[in-house]
C-alpha positions in Angstrom: 79.6 90.3 95.4 76.3 88.7 96.0 75.9 87.3 99.5 78.8 89.2 101.0 78.7 92.4 103.0 81.2 95.2 103.2 81.7 98.9 102.7 82.4 101.1 99.7 83.6 104.6 100.6 84.1 107.4 98.1 86.2 110.3 99.2 86.6 113.9 98.0 89.6 114.5 100.2 92.9 112.7 99.6 94.1 113.1 103.1 90.9 111.5 104.6 91.2 108.7 102.0 94.9 108.0 103.1 93.8 108.1 106.8 91.0 105.6 106.3 93.3 103.2 104.3 95.9 103.4 107.1 93.2 102.9 109.9 92.0 99.7 108.0 95.5 98.5 107.6 96.2 99.0 111.3 93.1 97.0 112.1 93.7 94.3 109.5 93.1 91.5 112.0 89.6 92.8 112.4 88.9 94.2 109.0 89.9 91.1 107.1 92.0 90.5 104.1 89.7 92.1 101.5 90.7 95.8 101.6 91.2 97.5 98.2 91.7 101.2 97.4 92.2 103.4 94.4 94.5 106.4 95.0 93.3 107.8 91.8 89.6 107.5 92.3 89.8 108.0 96.1 87.6 104.9 96.6 88.2 102.3 99.3 86.4 98.9 99.5 86.3 96.6 102.4 84.5 93.3 102.1 84.1 90.8 105.0 86.4 87.9 105.1 83.8 85.3 104.0 84.6 86.3 100.4 86.8 83.8 98.5 90.2 84.8 97.3 89.0 84.4 93.7 86.2 86.8 94.2 88.4 89.1 96.2 90.8 89.3 93.2 87.8 90.3 91.0 87.0 93.2 93.4 90.7 94.1 93.5 90.8 94.2 89.7 87.8 96.5 89.4 89.1 98.9 92.1 92.6 98.9 90.4 91.0 99.8 87.1 89.4 103.0 88.5 
């Protein structure tokens, strides 16, 4: 999303993907609410909490479609 910062991580190892998702969930208070992952594509996206809920839903929809 324009104006927001975050991280997109692409994995080739499902175990590392799951560990990363868990780590971000464990640190949710620091990582913010916008954390979206695709178990199928092994992609995890974290966007800083300045993102609106509406835009967060757009990101979630994209990640869910992968």
